[in-house]
mmCIF entry with sequence, helices, sheets and N, C-alpha, C, O atoms, coordinates in Angstrom:
data_MODEL
# 
_entry.id   MODEL 
# 
_entity.id                         1 
_entity.type                       polymer 
_entity.pdbx_number_of_molecules   1 
# 
_entity_poly.entity_id                      1 
_entity_poly.type                           'polypeptide(L)' 
_entity_poly.nstd_linkage                   no 
_entity_poly.nstd_monomer                   no 
_entity_poly.pdbx_seq_one_letter_code       MEHFKPIVELIKVSIEKYGLWQTIVAFILLLSVPILMWKLDVIIASIKA 
_entity_poly.pdbx_seq_one_letter_code_can   MEHFKPIVELIKVSIEKYGLWQTIVAFILLLSVPILMWKLDVIIASIKA 
_entity_poly.pdbx_strand_id                 A 
# 
loop_
_entity_poly_seq.entity_id 
_entity_poly_seq.num 
_entity_poly_seq.mon_id 
_entity_poly_seq.hetero 
1 1  MET n 
1 2  GLU n 
1 3  HIS n 
1 4  PHE n 
1 5  LYS n 
1 6  PRO n 
1 7  ILE n 
1 8  VAL n 
1 9  GLU n 
1 10 LEU n 
1 11 ILE n 
1 12 LYS n 
1 13 VAL n 
1 14 SER n 
1 15 ILE n 
1 16 GLU n 
1 17 LYS n 
1 18 TYR n 
1 19 GLY n 
1 20 LEU n 
1 21 TRP n 
1 22 GLN n 
1 23 THR n 
1 24 ILE n 
1 25 VAL n 
1 26 ALA n 
1 27 PHE n 
1 28 ILE n 
1 29 LEU n 
1 30 LEU n 
1 31 LEU n 
1 32 SER n 
1 33 VAL n 
1 34 PRO n 
1 35 ILE n 
1 36 LEU n 
1 37 MET n 
1 38 TRP n 
1 39 LYS n 
1 40 LEU n 
1 41 ASP n 
1 42 VAL n 
1 43 ILE n 
1 44 ILE n 
1 45 ALA n 
1 46 SER n 
1 47 ILE n 
1 48 LYS n 
1 49 ALA n 
# 
_struct_asym.id          A 
_struct_asym.entity_id   1 
# 
loop_
_struct_conf.conf_type_id 
_struct_conf.id 
_struct_conf.pdbx_PDB_helix_id 
_struct_conf.beg_label_comp_id 
_struct_conf.beg_label_asym_id 
_struct_conf.beg_label_seq_id 
_struct_conf.pdbx_beg_PDB_ins_code 
_struct_conf.end_label_comp_id 
_struct_conf.end_label_asym_id 
_struct_conf.end_label_seq_id 
_struct_conf.pdbx_end_PDB_ins_code 
_struct_conf.beg_auth_comp_id 
_struct_conf.beg_auth_asym_id 
_struct_conf.beg_auth_seq_id 
_struct_conf.end_auth_comp_id 
_struct_conf.end_auth_asym_id 
_struct_conf.end_auth_seq_id 
_struct_conf.pdbx_PDB_helix_class 
_struct_conf.details 
_struct_conf.pdbx_PDB_helix_length 
HELX_P HELX_P1 AA1 GLU A 2  ? PHE A 4  ? GLU A 2  PHE A 4  5 ? 3  
HELX_P HELX_P2 AA2 LYS A 5  ? TYR A 18 ? LYS A 5  TYR A 18 1 ? 14 
HELX_P HELX_P3 AA3 LEU A 20 ? LYS A 48 ? LEU A 20 LYS A 48 1 ? 29 
# 
_struct_conf_type.id          HELX_P 
_struct_conf_type.criteria    ? 
_struct_conf_type.reference   ? 
# 
loop_
_atom_site.group_PDB 
_atom_site.id 
_atom_site.type_symbol 
_atom_site.label_atom_id 
_atom_site.label_alt_id 
_atom_site.label_comp_id 
_atom_site.label_asym_id 
_atom_site.label_entity_id 
_atom_site.label_seq_id 
_atom_site.pdbx_PDB_ins_code 
_atom_site.Cartn_x 
_atom_site.Cartn_y 
_atom_site.Cartn_z 
_atom_site.occupancy 
_atom_site.B_iso_or_equiv 
_atom_site.pdbx_formal_charge 
_atom_site.auth_seq_id 
_atom_site.auth_comp_id 
_atom_site.auth_asym_id 
_atom_site.auth_atom_id 
_atom_site.pdbx_PDB_model_num 
ATOM 1   N N  . MET A 1 1  ? 12.404 -12.803 -0.523  1.00 0.00 ? 1  MET A N  1 
ATOM 2   C CA . MET A 1 1  ? 11.937 -12.108 -1.849  1.00 0.00 ? 1  MET A CA 1 
ATOM 3   C C  . MET A 1 1  ? 10.690 -11.280 -1.515  1.00 0.00 ? 1  MET A C  1 
ATOM 4   O O  . MET A 1 1  ? 10.303 -10.445 -2.333  1.00 0.00 ? 1  MET A O  1 
ATOM 5   N N  . GLU A 1 2  ? 10.072 -11.458 -0.413  1.00 0.00 ? 2  GLU A N  1 
ATOM 6   C CA . GLU A 1 2  ? 8.749  -10.736 -0.092  1.00 0.00 ? 2  GLU A CA 1 
ATOM 7   C C  . GLU A 1 2  ? 8.934  -9.169  -0.152  1.00 0.00 ? 2  GLU A C  1 
ATOM 8   O O  . GLU A 1 2  ? 8.102  -8.432  -0.681  1.00 0.00 ? 2  GLU A O  1 
ATOM 9   N N  . HIS A 1 3  ? 10.117 -8.723  0.446   1.00 0.00 ? 3  HIS A N  1 
ATOM 10  C CA . HIS A 1 3  ? 10.397 -7.227  0.513   1.00 0.00 ? 3  HIS A CA 1 
ATOM 11  C C  . HIS A 1 3  ? 10.667 -6.667  -0.831  1.00 0.00 ? 3  HIS A C  1 
ATOM 12  O O  . HIS A 1 3  ? 10.663 -5.441  -0.938  1.00 0.00 ? 3  HIS A O  1 
ATOM 13  N N  . PHE A 1 4  ? 10.908 -7.427  -1.907  1.00 0.00 ? 4  PHE A N  1 
ATOM 14  C CA . PHE A 1 4  ? 11.069 -6.977  -3.282  1.00 0.00 ? 4  PHE A CA 1 
ATOM 15  C C  . PHE A 1 4  ? 9.817  -6.635  -3.970  1.00 0.00 ? 4  PHE A C  1 
ATOM 16  O O  . PHE A 1 4  ? 9.829  -5.970  -5.006  1.00 0.00 ? 4  PHE A O  1 
ATOM 17  N N  . LYS A 1 5  ? 8.701  -7.083  -3.410  1.00 0.00 ? 5  LYS A N  1 
ATOM 18  C CA . LYS A 1 5  ? 7.278  -6.944  -4.012  1.00 0.00 ? 5  LYS A CA 1 
ATOM 19  C C  . LYS A 1 5  ? 6.977  -5.531  -4.533  1.00 0.00 ? 5  LYS A C  1 
ATOM 20  O O  . LYS A 1 5  ? 6.622  -5.392  -5.704  1.00 0.00 ? 5  LYS A O  1 
ATOM 21  N N  . PRO A 1 6  ? 7.113  -4.407  -3.657  1.00 0.00 ? 6  PRO A N  1 
ATOM 22  C CA . PRO A 1 6  ? 6.907  -3.056  -4.167  1.00 0.00 ? 6  PRO A CA 1 
ATOM 23  C C  . PRO A 1 6  ? 7.741  -2.672  -5.391  1.00 0.00 ? 6  PRO A C  1 
ATOM 24  O O  . PRO A 1 6  ? 7.280  -2.009  -6.320  1.00 0.00 ? 6  PRO A O  1 
ATOM 25  N N  . ILE A 1 7  ? 9.089  -3.162  -5.331  1.00 0.00 ? 7  ILE A N  1 
ATOM 26  C CA . ILE A 1 7  ? 9.878  -2.733  -6.536  1.00 0.00 ? 7  ILE A CA 1 
ATOM 27  C C  . ILE A 1 7  ? 9.456  -3.463  -7.711  1.00 0.00 ? 7  ILE A C  1 
ATOM 28  O O  . ILE A 1 7  ? 9.492  -2.913  -8.812  1.00 0.00 ? 7  ILE A O  1 
ATOM 29  N N  . VAL A 1 8  ? 9.031  -4.742  -7.561  1.00 0.00 ? 8  VAL A N  1 
ATOM 30  C CA . VAL A 1 8  ? 8.536  -5.477  -8.771  1.00 0.00 ? 8  VAL A CA 1 
ATOM 31  C C  . VAL A 1 8  ? 7.352  -4.896  -9.382  1.00 0.00 ? 8  VAL A C  1 
ATOM 32  O O  . VAL A 1 8  ? 7.215  -4.816  -10.602 1.00 0.00 ? 8  VAL A O  1 
ATOM 33  N N  . GLU A 1 9  ? 6.383  -4.438  -8.422  1.00 0.00 ? 9  GLU A N  1 
ATOM 34  C CA . GLU A 1 9  ? 5.158  -3.787  -8.855  1.00 0.00 ? 9  GLU A CA 1 
ATOM 35  C C  . GLU A 1 9  ? 5.499  -2.453  -9.589  1.00 0.00 ? 9  GLU A C  1 
ATOM 36  O O  . GLU A 1 9  ? 4.943  -2.149  -10.645 1.00 0.00 ? 9  GLU A O  1 
ATOM 37  N N  . LEU A 1 10 ? 6.486  -1.630  -8.954  1.00 0.00 ? 10 LEU A N  1 
ATOM 38  C CA . LEU A 1 10 ? 6.939  -0.391  -9.569  1.00 0.00 ? 10 LEU A CA 1 
ATOM 39  C C  . LEU A 1 10 ? 7.440  -0.676  -11.050 1.00 0.00 ? 10 LEU A C  1 
ATOM 40  O O  . LEU A 1 10 ? 7.110  0.056   -11.983 1.00 0.00 ? 10 LEU A O  1 
ATOM 41  N N  . ILE A 1 11 ? 8.204  -1.711  -11.195 1.00 0.00 ? 11 ILE A N  1 
ATOM 42  C CA . ILE A 1 11 ? 8.783  -2.009  -12.472 1.00 0.00 ? 11 ILE A CA 1 
ATOM 43  C C  . ILE A 1 11 ? 7.702  -2.398  -13.479 1.00 0.00 ? 11 ILE A C  1 
ATOM 44  O O  . ILE A 1 11 ? 7.722  -1.967  -14.631 1.00 0.00 ? 11 ILE A O  1 
ATOM 45  N N  . LYS A 1 12 ? 6.799  -3.185  -13.041 1.00 0.00 ? 12 LYS A N  1 
ATOM 46  C CA . LYS A 1 12 ? 5.623  -3.625  -13.832 1.00 0.00 ? 12 LYS A CA 1 
ATOM 47  C C  . LYS A 1 12 ? 4.851  -2.426  -14.406 1.00 0.00 ? 12 LYS A C  1 
ATOM 48  O O  . LYS A 1 12 ? 4.560  -2.354  -15.600 1.00 0.00 ? 12 LYS A O  1 
ATOM 49  N N  . VAL A 1 13 ? 4.539  -1.506  -13.515 1.00 0.00 ? 13 VAL A N  1 
ATOM 50  C CA . VAL A 1 13 ? 3.748  -0.298  -13.800 1.00 0.00 ? 13 VAL A CA 1 
ATOM 51  C C  . VAL A 1 13 ? 4.537  0.540   -14.736 1.00 0.00 ? 13 VAL A C  1 
ATOM 52  O O  . VAL A 1 13 ? 4.009  1.066   -15.716 1.00 0.00 ? 13 VAL A O  1 
ATOM 53  N N  . SER A 1 14 ? 5.864  0.680   -14.434 1.00 0.00 ? 14 SER A N  1 
ATOM 54  C CA . SER A 1 14 ? 6.636  1.466   -15.387 1.00 0.00 ? 14 SER A CA 1 
ATOM 55  C C  . SER A 1 14 ? 6.670  0.915   -16.839 1.00 0.00 ? 14 SER A C  1 
ATOM 56  O O  . SER A 1 14 ? 6.511  1.621   -17.835 1.00 0.00 ? 14 SER A O  1 
ATOM 57  N N  . ILE A 1 15 ? 6.881  -0.342  -16.850 1.00 0.00 ? 15 ILE A N  1 
ATOM 58  C CA . ILE A 1 15 ? 6.914  -0.986  -18.204 1.00 0.00 ? 15 ILE A CA 1 
ATOM 59  C C  . ILE A 1 15 ? 5.596  -0.716  -18.936 1.00 0.00 ? 15 ILE A C  1 
ATOM 60  O O  . ILE A 1 15 ? 5.562  -0.325  -20.102 1.00 0.00 ? 15 ILE A O  1 
ATOM 61  N N  . GLU A 1 16 ? 4.534  -0.944  -18.196 1.00 0.00 ? 16 GLU A N  1 
ATOM 62  C CA . GLU A 1 16 ? 3.170  -0.684  -18.801 1.00 0.00 ? 16 GLU A CA 1 
ATOM 63  C C  . GLU A 1 16 ? 2.891  0.709   -19.270 1.00 0.00 ? 16 GLU A C  1 
ATOM 64  O O  . GLU A 1 16 ? 2.224  0.955   -20.274 1.00 0.00 ? 16 GLU A O  1 
ATOM 65  N N  . LYS A 1 17 ? 3.479  1.682   -18.427 1.00 0.00 ? 17 LYS A N  1 
ATOM 66  C CA . LYS A 1 17 ? 3.218  3.075   -18.704 1.00 0.00 ? 17 LYS A CA 1 
ATOM 67  C C  . LYS A 1 17 ? 4.212  3.595   -19.734 1.00 0.00 ? 17 LYS A C  1 
ATOM 68  O O  . LYS A 1 17 ? 3.756  4.305   -20.631 1.00 0.00 ? 17 LYS A O  1 
ATOM 69  N N  . TYR A 1 18 ? 5.561  3.318   -19.713 1.00 0.00 ? 18 TYR A N  1 
ATOM 70  C CA . TYR A 1 18 ? 6.530  3.844   -20.395 1.00 0.00 ? 18 TYR A CA 1 
ATOM 71  C C  . TYR A 1 18 ? 7.269  2.996   -21.470 1.00 0.00 ? 18 TYR A C  1 
ATOM 72  O O  . TYR A 1 18 ? 8.013  3.504   -22.309 1.00 0.00 ? 18 TYR A O  1 
ATOM 73  N N  . GLY A 1 19 ? 7.006  1.658   -21.382 1.00 0.00 ? 19 GLY A N  1 
ATOM 74  C CA . GLY A 1 19 ? 7.631  0.775   -22.217 1.00 0.00 ? 19 GLY A CA 1 
ATOM 75  C C  . GLY A 1 19 ? 8.956  0.153   -21.568 1.00 0.00 ? 19 GLY A C  1 
ATOM 76  O O  . GLY A 1 19 ? 9.564  0.700   -20.648 1.00 0.00 ? 19 GLY A O  1 
ATOM 77  N N  . LEU A 1 20 ? 9.307  -0.986  -22.126 1.00 0.00 ? 20 LEU A N  1 
ATOM 78  C CA . LEU A 1 20 ? 10.445 -1.794  -21.557 1.00 0.00 ? 20 LEU A CA 1 
ATOM 79  C C  . LEU A 1 20 ? 11.779 -0.904  -21.634 1.00 0.00 ? 20 LEU A C  1 
ATOM 80  O O  . LEU A 1 20 ? 12.460 -0.704  -20.628 1.00 0.00 ? 20 LEU A O  1 
ATOM 81  N N  . TRP A 1 21 ? 12.090 -0.405  -22.839 1.00 0.00 ? 21 TRP A N  1 
ATOM 82  C CA . TRP A 1 21 ? 13.417 0.250   -22.900 1.00 0.00 ? 21 TRP A CA 1 
ATOM 83  C C  . TRP A 1 21 ? 13.564 1.515   -22.020 1.00 0.00 ? 21 TRP A C  1 
ATOM 84  O O  . TRP A 1 21 ? 14.599 1.741   -21.394 1.00 0.00 ? 21 TRP A O  1 
ATOM 85  N N  . GLN A 1 22 ? 12.490 2.326   -21.998 1.00 0.00 ? 22 GLN A N  1 
ATOM 86  C CA . GLN A 1 22 ? 12.688 3.530   -21.130 1.00 0.00 ? 22 GLN A CA 1 
ATOM 87  C C  . GLN A 1 22 ? 12.745 3.099   -19.724 1.00 0.00 ? 22 GLN A C  1 
ATOM 88  O O  . GLN A 1 22 ? 13.428 3.767   -18.948 1.00 0.00 ? 22 GLN A O  1 
ATOM 89  N N  . THR A 1 23 ? 12.046 1.962   -19.262 1.00 0.00 ? 23 THR A N  1 
ATOM 90  C CA . THR A 1 23 ? 12.202 1.556   -17.896 1.00 0.00 ? 23 THR A CA 1 
ATOM 91  C C  . THR A 1 23 ? 13.638 1.056   -17.670 1.00 0.00 ? 23 THR A C  1 
ATOM 92  O O  . THR A 1 23 ? 14.248 1.353   -16.643 1.00 0.00 ? 23 THR A O  1 
ATOM 93  N N  . ILE A 1 24 ? 14.153 0.324   -18.602 1.00 0.00 ? 24 ILE A N  1 
ATOM 94  C CA . ILE A 1 24 ? 15.550 -0.134  -18.327 1.00 0.00 ? 24 ILE A CA 1 
ATOM 95  C C  . ILE A 1 24 ? 16.531 0.994   -18.246 1.00 0.00 ? 24 ILE A C  1 
ATOM 96  O O  . ILE A 1 24 ? 17.414 1.000   -17.389 1.00 0.00 ? 24 ILE A O  1 
ATOM 97  N N  . VAL A 1 25 ? 16.377 2.012   -19.185 1.00 0.00 ? 25 VAL A N  1 
ATOM 98  C CA . VAL A 1 25 ? 17.300 3.144   -19.124 1.00 0.00 ? 25 VAL A CA 1 
ATOM 99  C C  . VAL A 1 25 ? 17.128 3.880   -17.881 1.00 0.00 ? 25 VAL A C  1 
ATOM 100 O O  . VAL A 1 25 ? 18.110 4.284   -17.258 1.00 0.00 ? 25 VAL A O  1 
ATOM 101 N N  . ALA A 1 26 ? 15.926 4.078   -17.480 1.00 0.00 ? 26 ALA A N  1 
ATOM 102 C CA . ALA A 1 26 ? 15.639 4.818   -16.180 1.00 0.00 ? 26 ALA A CA 1 
ATOM 103 C C  . ALA A 1 26 ? 16.360 4.180   -15.032 1.00 0.00 ? 26 ALA A C  1 
ATOM 104 O O  . ALA A 1 26 ? 17.080 4.847   -14.289 1.00 0.00 ? 26 ALA A O  1 
ATOM 105 N N  . PHE A 1 27 ? 16.161 2.822   -14.872 1.00 0.00 ? 27 PHE A N  1 
ATOM 106 C CA . PHE A 1 27 ? 16.743 2.051   -13.821 1.00 0.00 ? 27 PHE A CA 1 
ATOM 107 C C  . PHE A 1 27 ? 18.268 2.150   -13.864 1.00 0.00 ? 27 PHE A C  1 
ATOM 108 O O  . PHE A 1 27 ? 18.879 2.426   -12.831 1.00 0.00 ? 27 PHE A O  1 
ATOM 109 N N  . ILE A 1 28 ? 18.905 1.935   -15.016 1.00 0.00 ? 28 ILE A N  1 
ATOM 110 C CA . ILE A 1 28 ? 20.271 1.999   -15.155 1.00 0.00 ? 28 ILE A CA 1 
ATOM 111 C C  . ILE A 1 28 ? 20.771 3.393   -14.740 1.00 0.00 ? 28 ILE A C  1 
ATOM 112 O O  . ILE A 1 28 ? 21.815 3.497   -14.096 1.00 0.00 ? 28 ILE A O  1 
ATOM 113 N N  . LEU A 1 29 ? 20.035 4.479   -15.100 1.00 0.00 ? 29 LEU A N  1 
ATOM 114 C CA . LEU A 1 29 ? 20.471 5.845   -14.663 1.00 0.00 ? 29 LEU A CA 1 
ATOM 115 C C  . LEU A 1 29 ? 20.330 5.969   -13.112 1.00 0.00 ? 29 LEU A C  1 
ATOM 116 O O  . LEU A 1 29 ? 21.159 6.594   -12.451 1.00 0.00 ? 29 LEU A O  1 
ATOM 117 N N  . LEU A 1 30 ? 19.275 5.365   -12.571 1.00 0.00 ? 30 LEU A N  1 
ATOM 118 C CA . LEU A 1 30 ? 19.207 5.415   -11.079 1.00 0.00 ? 30 LEU A CA 1 
ATOM 119 C C  . LEU A 1 30 ? 20.213 4.738   -10.399 1.00 0.00 ? 30 LEU A C  1 
ATOM 120 O O  . LEU A 1 30 ? 20.687 5.224   -9.372  1.00 0.00 ? 30 LEU A O  1 
ATOM 121 N N  . LEU A 1 31 ? 20.669 3.470   -10.933 1.00 0.00 ? 31 LEU A N  1 
ATOM 122 C CA . LEU A 1 31 ? 21.697 2.783   -10.356 1.00 0.00 ? 31 LEU A CA 1 
ATOM 123 C C  . LEU A 1 31 ? 23.090 3.407   -10.585 1.00 0.00 ? 31 LEU A C  1 
ATOM 124 O O  . LEU A 1 31 ? 23.983 3.201   -9.763  1.00 0.00 ? 31 LEU A O  1 
ATOM 125 N N  . SER A 1 32 ? 23.296 4.157   -11.669 1.00 0.00 ? 32 SER A N  1 
ATOM 126 C CA . SER A 1 32 ? 24.701 4.701   -11.837 1.00 0.00 ? 32 SER A CA 1 
ATOM 127 C C  . SER A 1 32 ? 24.851 5.920   -11.069 1.00 0.00 ? 32 SER A C  1 
ATOM 128 O O  . SER A 1 32 ? 26.010 6.300   -10.903 1.00 0.00 ? 32 SER A O  1 
ATOM 129 N N  . VAL A 1 33 ? 23.830 6.673   -10.520 1.00 0.00 ? 33 VAL A N  1 
ATOM 130 C CA . VAL A 1 33 ? 24.110 7.802   -9.676  1.00 0.00 ? 33 VAL A CA 1 
ATOM 131 C C  . VAL A 1 33 ? 24.891 7.526   -8.413  1.00 0.00 ? 33 VAL A C  1 
ATOM 132 O O  . VAL A 1 33 ? 25.846 8.261   -8.159  1.00 0.00 ? 33 VAL A O  1 
ATOM 133 N N  . PRO A 1 34 ? 24.559 6.480   -7.551  1.00 0.00 ? 34 PRO A N  1 
ATOM 134 C CA . PRO A 1 34 ? 25.415 6.255   -6.387  1.00 0.00 ? 34 PRO A CA 1 
ATOM 135 C C  . PRO A 1 34 ? 26.855 5.897   -6.851  1.00 0.00 ? 34 PRO A C  1 
ATOM 136 O O  . PRO A 1 34 ? 27.830 6.307   -6.222  1.00 0.00 ? 34 PRO A O  1 
ATOM 137 N N  . ILE A 1 35 ? 26.966 5.150   -7.926  1.00 0.00 ? 35 ILE A N  1 
ATOM 138 C CA . ILE A 1 35 ? 28.331 4.775   -8.391  1.00 0.00 ? 35 ILE A CA 1 
ATOM 139 C C  . ILE A 1 35 ? 29.094 5.978   -8.759  1.00 0.00 ? 35 ILE A C  1 
ATOM 140 O O  . ILE A 1 35 ? 30.268 6.095   -8.410  1.00 0.00 ? 35 ILE A O  1 
ATOM 141 N N  . LEU A 1 36 ? 28.473 6.895   -9.461  1.00 0.00 ? 36 LEU A N  1 
ATOM 142 C CA . LEU A 1 36 ? 29.197 8.130   -9.838  1.00 0.00 ? 36 LEU A CA 1 
ATOM 143 C C  . LEU A 1 36 ? 29.578 8.956   -8.611  1.00 0.00 ? 36 LEU A C  1 
ATOM 144 O O  . LEU A 1 36 ? 30.712 9.425   -8.515  1.00 0.00 ? 36 LEU A O  1 
ATOM 145 N N  . MET A 1 37 ? 28.576 9.156   -7.599  1.00 0.00 ? 37 MET A N  1 
ATOM 146 C CA . MET A 1 37 ? 28.875 9.712   -6.342  1.00 0.00 ? 37 MET A CA 1 
ATOM 147 C C  . MET A 1 37 ? 30.072 9.220   -5.616  1.00 0.00 ? 37 MET A C  1 
ATOM 148 O O  . MET A 1 37 ? 30.917 9.936   -5.081  1.00 0.00 ? 37 MET A O  1 
ATOM 149 N N  . TRP A 1 38 ? 30.056 7.806   -5.657  1.00 0.00 ? 38 TRP A N  1 
ATOM 150 C CA . TRP A 1 38 ? 31.174 7.138   -4.945  1.00 0.00 ? 38 TRP A CA 1 
ATOM 151 C C  . TRP A 1 38 ? 32.539 7.240   -5.620  1.00 0.00 ? 38 TRP A C  1 
ATOM 152 O O  . TRP A 1 38 ? 33.575 7.257   -4.956  1.00 0.00 ? 38 TRP A O  1 
ATOM 153 N N  . LYS A 1 39 ? 32.521 7.308   -6.955  1.00 0.00 ? 39 LYS A N  1 
ATOM 154 C CA . LYS A 1 39 ? 33.642 7.393   -7.672  1.00 0.00 ? 39 LYS A CA 1 
ATOM 155 C C  . LYS A 1 39 ? 34.089 8.875   -8.094  1.00 0.00 ? 39 LYS A C  1 
ATOM 156 O O  . LYS A 1 39 ? 35.119 9.075   -8.738  1.00 0.00 ? 39 LYS A O  1 
ATOM 157 N N  . LEU A 1 40 ? 33.245 9.873   -7.684  1.00 0.00 ? 40 LEU A N  1 
ATOM 158 C CA . LEU A 1 40 ? 33.425 11.188  -8.133  1.00 0.00 ? 40 LEU A CA 1 
ATOM 159 C C  . LEU A 1 40 ? 34.811 11.762  -7.658  1.00 0.00 ? 40 LEU A C  1 
ATOM 160 O O  . LEU A 1 40 ? 35.496 12.425  -8.437  1.00 0.00 ? 40 LEU A O  1 
ATOM 161 N N  . ASP A 1 41 ? 35.199 11.510  -6.424  1.00 0.00 ? 41 ASP A N  1 
ATOM 162 C CA . ASP A 1 41 ? 36.521 12.026  -5.920  1.00 0.00 ? 41 ASP A CA 1 
ATOM 163 C C  . ASP A 1 41 ? 37.629 11.427  -6.748  1.00 0.00 ? 41 ASP A C  1 
ATOM 164 O O  . ASP A 1 41 ? 38.617 12.131  -6.958  1.00 0.00 ? 41 ASP A O  1 
ATOM 165 N N  . VAL A 1 42 ? 37.576 10.209  -7.240  1.00 0.00 ? 42 VAL A N  1 
ATOM 166 C CA . VAL A 1 42 ? 38.575 9.561   -8.090  1.00 0.00 ? 42 VAL A CA 1 
ATOM 167 C C  . VAL A 1 42 ? 38.585 10.259  -9.441  1.00 0.00 ? 42 VAL A C  1 
ATOM 168 O O  . VAL A 1 42 ? 39.640 10.545  -10.008 1.00 0.00 ? 42 VAL A O  1 
ATOM 169 N N  . ILE A 1 43 ? 37.428 10.516  -9.924  1.00 0.00 ? 43 ILE A N  1 
ATOM 170 C CA . ILE A 1 43 ? 37.333 11.160  -11.260 1.00 0.00 ? 43 ILE A CA 1 
ATOM 171 C C  . ILE A 1 43 ? 37.799 12.526  -11.262 1.00 0.00 ? 43 ILE A C  1 
ATOM 172 O O  . ILE A 1 43 ? 38.471 12.960  -12.197 1.00 0.00 ? 43 ILE A O  1 
ATOM 173 N N  . ILE A 1 44 ? 37.466 13.253  -10.223 1.00 0.00 ? 44 ILE A N  1 
ATOM 174 C CA . ILE A 1 44 ? 37.967 14.567  -10.113 1.00 0.00 ? 44 ILE A CA 1 
ATOM 175 C C  . ILE A 1 44 ? 39.497 14.613  -9.882  1.00 0.00 ? 44 ILE A C  1 
ATOM 176 O O  . ILE A 1 44 ? 40.174 15.480  -10.433 1.00 0.00 ? 44 ILE A O  1 
ATOM 177 N N  . ALA A 1 45 ? 39.999 13.753  -9.130  1.00 0.00 ? 45 ALA A N  1 
ATOM 178 C CA . ALA A 1 45 ? 41.471 13.609  -8.913  1.00 0.00 ? 45 ALA A CA 1 
ATOM 179 C C  . ALA A 1 45 ? 42.215 13.302  -10.160 1.00 0.00 ? 45 ALA A C  1 
ATOM 180 O O  . ALA A 1 45 ? 43.332 13.789  -10.337 1.00 0.00 ? 45 ALA A O  1 
ATOM 181 N N  . SER A 1 46 ? 41.621 12.470  -11.095 1.00 0.00 ? 46 SER A N  1 
ATOM 182 C CA . SER A 1 46 ? 42.342 12.019  -12.276 1.00 0.00 ? 46 SER A CA 1 
ATOM 183 C C  . SER A 1 46 ? 42.256 13.269  -13.313 1.00 0.00 ? 46 SER A C  1 
ATOM 184 O O  . SER A 1 46 ? 43.144 13.449  -14.146 1.00 0.00 ? 46 SER A O  1 
ATOM 185 N N  . ILE A 1 47 ? 41.197 14.064  -13.208 1.00 0.00 ? 47 ILE A N  1 
ATOM 186 C CA . ILE A 1 47 ? 41.130 15.235  -14.108 1.00 0.00 ? 47 ILE A CA 1 
ATOM 187 C C  . ILE A 1 47 ? 42.065 16.284  -13.707 1.00 0.00 ? 47 ILE A C  1 
ATOM 188 O O  . ILE A 1 47 ? 42.642 16.943  -14.572 1.00 0.00 ? 47 ILE A O  1 
ATOM 189 N N  . LYS A 1 48 ? 42.280 16.510  -12.335 1.00 0.00 ? 48 LYS A N  1 
ATOM 190 C CA . LYS A 1 48 ? 43.152 17.519  -11.894 1.00 0.00 ? 48 LYS A CA 1 
ATOM 191 C C  . LYS A 1 48 ? 44.710 17.046  -12.148 1.00 0.00 ? 48 LYS A C  1 
ATOM 192 O O  . LYS A 1 48 ? 45.616 17.863  -12.311 1.00 0.00 ? 48 LYS A O  1 
ATOM 193 N N  . ALA A 1 49 ? 44.877 15.805  -12.158 1.00 0.00 ? 49 ALA A N  1 
ATOM 194 C CA . ALA A 1 49 ? 46.288 15.312  -12.293 1.00 0.00 ? 49 ALA A CA 1 
ATOM 195 C C  . ALA A 1 49 ? 46.841 15.653  -13.589 1.00 0.00 ? 49 ALA A C  1 
ATOM 196 O O  . ALA A 1 49 ? 47.993 15.326  -13.874 1.00 0.00 ? 49 ALA A O  1 
# 
C-alpha cells in the first residue's frame, strides 16, 4: 500500500481544491481514456461494418 501514498495525497488535494464530484468525474475520465484507446479499433470496425 505504501506506493499508493502519492495517489492518495493527490486525491485528497483534488477533493479539497475542486470538491468530491469533480474529482470523481476527473478520475473516471482519466480511467476511461485507456479503455477507449484499447477498444477504439473494435468501435471503428463496428461503425464501418
